[in-house]
C-alpha positions in Angstrom: -50.9 -66.9 99.2 -50.9 -65.6 102.7 -49.2 -67.9 105.3 -52.4 -68.6 107.4 -54.1 -70.1 104.3 -51.1 -72.1 103.1 -52.3 -75.4 104.6 -54.0 -78.2 102.7 -57.0 -78.3 105.1 -57.8 -74.6 104.6 -57.7 -74.6 100.8 -61.0 -74.0 99.0 -62.0 -76.2 96.0 -61.3 -73.2 93.7 -57.8 -72.8 95.2 -57.1 -76.5 94.7 -58.2 -76.2 91.1 -55.9 -73.2 90.6 -53.0 -75.1 92.1 -53.7 -78.1 90.0 -53.7 -76.0 86.8 -50.4 -74.4 87.9 -48.8 -77.8 88.3 -49.5 -78.6 84.6 -47.5 -77.7 81.5 -48.9 -74.8 79.5 -50.3 -77.0 76.7 -52.2 -79.3 79.0 -53.5 -76.3 81.1 -54.7 -74.6 78.0 -56.6 -77.7 76.8 -58.3 -77.8 80.2 -59.2 -74.1 80.2 -60.9 -74.5 76.8 -63.4 -76.9 78.4 -64.5 -74.3 80.9 -67.2 -71.7 80.7 -66.3 -68.0 80.6 -67.4 -67.6 84.2 -65.3 -70.6 85.3 -62.3 -69.3 83.5 -62.6 -65.9 85.2 -63.0 -67.4 88.6 -60.0 -69.7 88.1 -57.9 -66.8 86.8 -58.6 -64.8 89.9 -57.5 -67.7 92.2 -54.4 -68.2 90.1 -53.6 -64.5 90.4 -54.0 -64.6 94.2 -51.6 -67.6 94.6 -48.2 -66.5 95.8 -45.4 -68.3 97.5 -47.1 -71.7 97.5 -44.8 -74.5 98.9 -44.2 -77.3 96.5 -45.3 -79.8 99.2 -48.8 -78.2 99.2 -49.0 -78.6 95.4 -48.0 -82.2 95.7 -50.9 -82.8 98.2 -53.4 -81.2 95.8 -52.1 -83.3 92.9 -52.2 -86.5 95.1 -55.8 -85.8 96.1 -56.8 -85.3 92.4 -55.1 -88.6 91.5 -57.0 -90.4 94.3 -60.3 -89.0 93.1 -59.6 -90.0 89.5 -58.7 -93.5 90.7 -61.9 -93.6 92.8 -64.0 -92.6 89.9 -62.5 -95.4 87.8 -63.3 -97.9 90.6 -66.9 -96.7 90.7 -67.2 -97.1 86.9 -65.8 -100.6 87.1 -67.8 -102.0 90.0 -69.9 -99.4 91.7 -69.6 -97.6 95.0 -69.2 -100.7 97.2 -66.4 -102.0 95.0 -64.7 -98.6 95.1 -65.0 -98.3 98.8 -63.4 -101.7 99.4 -60.4 -101.0 97.1 -59.8 -97.5 98.5 -60.1 -98.6 102.1 -57.3 -101.2 101.5 -54.9 -98.5 100.4 -56.1 -95.3 102.1 -58.0 -96.4 105.1 -61.8 -96.1 105.9 -61.8 -92.3 106.7 -59.8 -91.2 103.7 -61.6 -93.5 101.4 -65.0 -92.2 102.5 -63.9 -88.6 102.1 -62.6 -89.2 98.6 -65.8 -91.1 97.6 -68.0 -88.3 98.9 -66.2 -85.8 96.8 -66.4 -88.0 93.7 -70.2 -88.5 94.3 -70.7 -84.7 94.6 -68.8 -84.1 91.4 -70.8 -86.7 89.6 -74.0 -85.0 90.6 -72.7 -81.5 89.5 -71.6 -83.0 86.3 -75.0 -84.5 85.8 -76.8 -81.2 86.2 -74.2 -79.5 84.0 -75.1 -82.0 81.3 -78.8 -81.3 81.9 -78.2 -77.6 81.3 -76.6 -78.3 78.0 -79.2 -80.8 76.8 -81.7 -80.1 74.0 -85.1 -79.3 75.5 -87.0 -81.8 73.3 -84.5 -84.5 74.1 -84.6 -83.7 77.8 -88.4 -83.6 77.9 -88.6 -87.0 76.2 -86.2 -88.4 78.7 -88.0 -86.9 81.8 -91.5 -87.9 80.8 -90.9 -91.5 82.1 -90.0 -90.1 85.5 -92.4 -89.3 88.4 -93.8 -85.7 88.1 -92.4 -84.8 91.5 -88.9 -85.9 90.3 -89.3 -83.9 87.1 -90.5 -80.8 89.1 -87.4 -80.8 91.3 -85.0 -81.3 88.3 -86.6 -78.5 86.3 -86.4 -76.2 89.4 -82.6 -76.7 89.2 -82.4 -75.6 85.6 -82.4 -72.0 84.4 -85.9 -70.5 83.7 -85.3 -70.4 79.9 -84.5 -74.1 79.7 -87.2 -75.1 82.1 -89.7 -73.2 80.1 -88.7 -74.9 76.8 -88.9 -78.3 78.5 -92.4 -77.6 79.8 -93.6 -76.5 76.4 -92.5 -79.9 75.0 -94.6 -81.8 77.6 -98.2 -82.9 76.8 -100.8 -80.7 78.5 -101.5 -83.1 81.4 -97.9 -83.7 82.2 -97.0 -80.0 81.9 -99.8 -78.9 84.2 -99.0 -81.6 86.8 -95.3 -80.8 86.9 -95.9 -77.0 87.0 -98.1 -77.3 90.0 -95.6 -79.5 91.8 -92.8 -76.9 90.9 -94.9 -74.1 92.4 -95.5 -76.1 95.6 -92.1 -77.6 96.2 -90.8 -77.2 99.7 -88.7 -79.6 101.8 -87.5 -82.6 99.9 -87.5 -86.1 101.4 -84.2 -88.1 101.4 -86.0 -90.8 99.3 -86.8 -88.2 96.6 -83.3 -86.8 96.7 -81.9 -90.2 96.2 -84.3 -90.6 93.2 -83.1 -87.3 91.8 -79.5 -88.4 92.1 -80.2 -91.6 90.2 -81.9 -89.8 87.4 -79.2 -87.2 87.1 -76.5 -89.9 87.1 -78.5 -91.9 84.5 -78.6 -88.8 82.2 -74.9 -88.1 82.7 -74.1 -91.7 81.8 -76.1 -91.5 78.6 -74.4 -88.2 77.8 -77.3 -86.2 76.6 -76.4 -82.8 75.3 -74.6 -76.4 91.6 -76.3 -76.3 93.9 -79.6 -77.9 94.7 -80.6 -75.3 97.3 -83.3 -73.7 95.1 -86.4 -75.9 95.5 -89.0 -74.2 93.3 -91.8 -72.3 94.8 -94.0 -69.4 93.4 -91.0 -67.2 92.5 -89.3 -70.0 90.6 -92.5 -70.9 88.8 -93.0 -67.2 87.9 -89.5 -67.0 86.4 -90.2 -70.1 84.3 -93.6 -68.8 83.1 -92.0 -65.5 82.1 -89.9 -67.5 79.6 -92.9 -69.4 78.2 -95.0 -68.1 75.4 -98.2 -66.3 76.5 -100.5 -69.2 75.5 -98.6 -71.8 77.5 -98.2 -69.5 80.5 -101.9 -68.8 80.6 -102.8 -72.5 80.4 -100.5 -73.4 83.2 -101.8 -70.6 85.4 -105.3 -71.6 84.8 -104.6 -75.1 85.9 -102.8 -74.0 89.1 -105.7 -71.5 89.8 -108.2 -74.4 89.6 -106.3 -76.3 92.3 -105.0 -73.5 94.4 -106.3 -69.9 93.6 -104.1 -68.2 96.2 -100.9 -69.8 94.8 -101.9 -68.8 91.3 -102.4 -65.2 92.5 -99.0 -65.2 94.1 -97.4 -66.4 90.9 -99.1 -63.7 88.9 -97.9 -61.1 91.3 -94.3 -62.3 90.7 -94.5 -62.5 86.9 -95.3 -60.2 84.0 -97.1 -61.2 80.8 -97.3 -59.1 77.6 -101.0 -58.4 78.3 -99.9 -56.8 81.6 -98.8 -53.7 79.6 -102.3 -52.6 80.4 -101.2 -52.1 84.0 -98.3 -49.8 83.1 -99.1 -46.1 83.4 -98.8 -43.8 80.3 -95.4 -42.4 81.3 -94.1 -46.0 81.7 -95.5 -47.0 78.2 -93.7 -44.0 76.7 -90.5 -45.0 78.4 -90.9 -48.6 77.1 -91.6 -47.5 73.6 -88.2 -45.6 73.5 -86.4 -48.9 74.1 -88.5 -51.3 72.0 -87.5 -52.2 68.4 -90.2 -50.9 66.0 -90.4 -54.3 64.2 -90.9 -56.1 67.5 -93.7 -53.7 68.4 -95.6 -54.3 65.2 -95.1 -58.1 65.5 -96.2 -58.1 69.1 -99.4 -56.3 68.4 -100.4 -58.6 65.5 -102.6 -60.7 67.8 -102.9 -58.3 70.7 -106.2 -57.3 72.3 -107.8 -54.1 70.9 -107.7 -52.4 74.3 -103.9 -53.0 74.5 -103.4 -51.6 71.0 -105.3 -48.5 71.9 -103.2 -48.1 75.0 -100.0 -48.2 72.9 -101.4 -45.9 70.2 -102.5 -43.3 72.7 -98.9 -42.9 73.9 -97.4 -42.3 70.5 -97.2 -39.3 68.3 -99.8 -39.0 65.4 -97.1 -39.8 62.9 -95.8 -42.8 64.8 -99.4 -44.1 65.2 -100.0 -43.8 61.5 -96.8 -45.6 60.6 -97.5 -48.4 63.1 -101.2 -48.8 62.0 -100.1 -48.9 58.4 -97.5 -51.6 59.1 -100.1 -53.7 60.9 -102.6 -53.2 58.1 -100.2 -54.4 55.4 -98.3 -57.0 57.4 -98.7 -60.4 55.8 -99.2 -63.7 57.6 -96.5 -64.3 60.2 -95.7 -67.3 62.3 -97.2 -67.2 65.8 -93.8 -68.2 67.1 -92.3 -65.0 65.7 -95.1 -62.9 67.4 -94.5 -64.6 70.7 -90.7 -64.1 70.5 -91.3 -60.4 69.9 -93.6 -60.2 72.9 -91.0 -62.0 75.0 -88.3 -59.5 74.0 -90.6 -56.6 75.0 -91.4 -58.2 78.3 -87.7 -58.5 79.0 -87.3 -54.8 78.4 -90.3 -54.0 80.7 -88.8 -56.1 83.5 -85.4 -54.5 83.1 -86.9 -51.0 83.3 -89.0 -52.0 86.3 -85.9 -53.4 88.1 -84.1 -50.1 87.4 -87.0 -48.2 89.0 -87.7 -46.4 85.8 -91.3 -47.6 85.5 -94.0 -48.9 87.8 -96.3 -51.8 86.9 -99.4 -52.0 89.1 -103.1 -53.0 88.8 -103.8 -56.6 89.3 -102.6 -56.7 92.9 -103.5 -53.1 93.8 -101.5 -49.8 93.4 -98.9 -50.9 95.8 -98.1 -54.1 94.0 -95.0 -54.3 91.8 -94.8 -57.0 89.1 -91.4 -58.2 87.9 
C-alpha cells in the first residue's frame, strides 16, 4: 500500500475487507471466501494483491471497527436501534456510536436486497403481494431484470399491471417511501427467504424487465400501460425487443441471426408464430433449409408453450447481442432511425 493511503480514514470498504481477511488464519479466511460470489472474490483478491507494507496498527484499527460493528449488530437484535445507540454511546461516545450504527444499518439493507436476489420468484411474489404496489415497484426495480420478470409473472393480472405501470413511472422517491422499503427489506431478511438503490425504474428499466417476460405477459403489460399513458408505452417499446419484432429486421440481419440461432430453437419459436413472420424467415433461407424447417414444423408434435417461449427468448437475446455489436439494425416501429435493443 502506498504511504498516502496508509491511514485508517482513507481506507475504502474493500481495502478494510481485504485487511480483515489478511488478519485471519488461512482456514477461517477460506471459509469466508466460500460464502462470497465469484465477483466479490475477484474484487477482494485484487485489493489483497495491492496491499503492501501495511502497519500492524492499521490492521488493528480495522479489526477493532469490525468488532464494534458486530457488537452493535448484536445490540440491535437484542433491543432495537435505540437500545443499541444507548449502549454504544456509553462506551464509544455519541459520534462514534452513530457512525458505527449507520454502517450497520447500511449493511443490513444490502444484506436484505442480497437475500431478495436469491429468493425464489414464487415465494417473493407471495411475500410482496401484501405490500403497497408503489413499494413493490421500487423493490422490483432494484432486482435484476430476469428475477423481476419472474416475480411479475407470478402476480395476478391486476397487481402485475399496477406494479408495472408504477415501475415505468418511478422517479424521485419520498423519504417516507424509502423508510417503508427499508422496513420491508429488513423484514424479508429477518425471515430469511431464499447495492445500490440508485436505479429507480423508468422506461428503460421496465423495458429490460419486459424483455425477460414471455411474449404474452409482456404484451398484456404494455397494453395496460398504453391505456393509461400511450407516450410512455411507446417509449418502452422503443427500448425493448419482442420476438415478433423480427419483422423489423432487414433481410441481411435475418440471415446473420439465422447463422447464430440453434435450429431446434428456431423450429420451436415458429410453432405459434404469425404466418407473416414465418414467411420472413423462410425467404431468407436456402431452399433445402426451408424444406427441412417446414418439415420439422409439420411433424412436430404438441409442445409446451413454456418451451416455445423459452426458445423465443433465447433468439431475442441473440438479436439484442448482435444489435449491440452493430452487426444488425432493427428499425420500423419508431422509424428508420430508431434502434431497438
